[in-house]
N, C-alpha and C positions, 0 to 999 in steps of 0.2 A: 504493500499500500504506500502510495506517495501522500505527501502533506501539500496543501496549497499555502497561499501567502499568510492566510489566517490561522493556519495550524490545523485545519480540518482535513480528515482524510479524502482523497479523491478515489473515487470506485471507478474503475475503467468501464464498466457497464453503462454508467449514467453521464458520460462525457457529452458535450453539446455536439449535435449532429447537424449537419447543414441541412436546411428546409428547402423544399422545392419552391420556385417563385415562378408565377404566371404573370407575365408582362402584358395586361390587357389595355394599357393607355387610358385616355380620357377623352372628352370632346375635343381638346386641342389637338391631339395626335393619338394614332392607333398604337404607338408604342413609346414607352417612357424613354427608350435609347434613341429615338428618332426625333423627340420633341425639340420643337425650336425656340421653347423658353428657356432662359439661362438657369432658372430654379423652378423647382415644382410649385405650381400654384393649384392647391386643392379646390379654390373657389372659382376658378377659370370657368368651370362647367357651368356654375350659376350664373355668372356675369354674361356668358354666350346666351343661354337660355332667357335671361332677363332682357337682353337687348332685343331678341327675336320677338319676345312679348310685346315690348314697346313699339317695335316697328309695325306689327299685326294691328296693335291699337290705334297707331297713328294713320294706318290705312283704313281705319273704320271699322274694323272687326270687332263685334260685342265682346264685353268681358266673358260672358258665359261660354261663347264659342271658343275663345282664347283658352279658358281652363279646360274644356273638354279636351282640345288638342293636347295640352300639356299634362293633363291629369291633375290639375290643381284646383282648389277651391276659389270661389269668387273672392273671398277676403285676400288671399294670396296675389290674386292678379291685381286687384285694387291697390295693394300694398306695393307691389312691384312697379305698377305705373305711375303711382303717387312719388314714389322715390326717385323714378328717372326724371320726373318734372321738376323735383327739387335740385338734383345735381345740375340740370340745364340752367337754373337761374343763377346758380353760384359761379 
């Protein structure tokens, strides 16, 4: 048996083993390894979705229809549209 830095014994049967990793990418890129962003941005997916929602609203599509397309509630659609208007003012 070996000891680690803290003096605890290391059991060779319970060493860390590498886990399999599946690179599914996100809305920005189909793979993390080919992503154009310099750093991973987990909120990029939501920003892209929100921009599309605002675009559809600006084209005159009703809130309920947009909510049905994206699987969101009316409250969420209203909030996303309102947040976009506030961002344009600033």
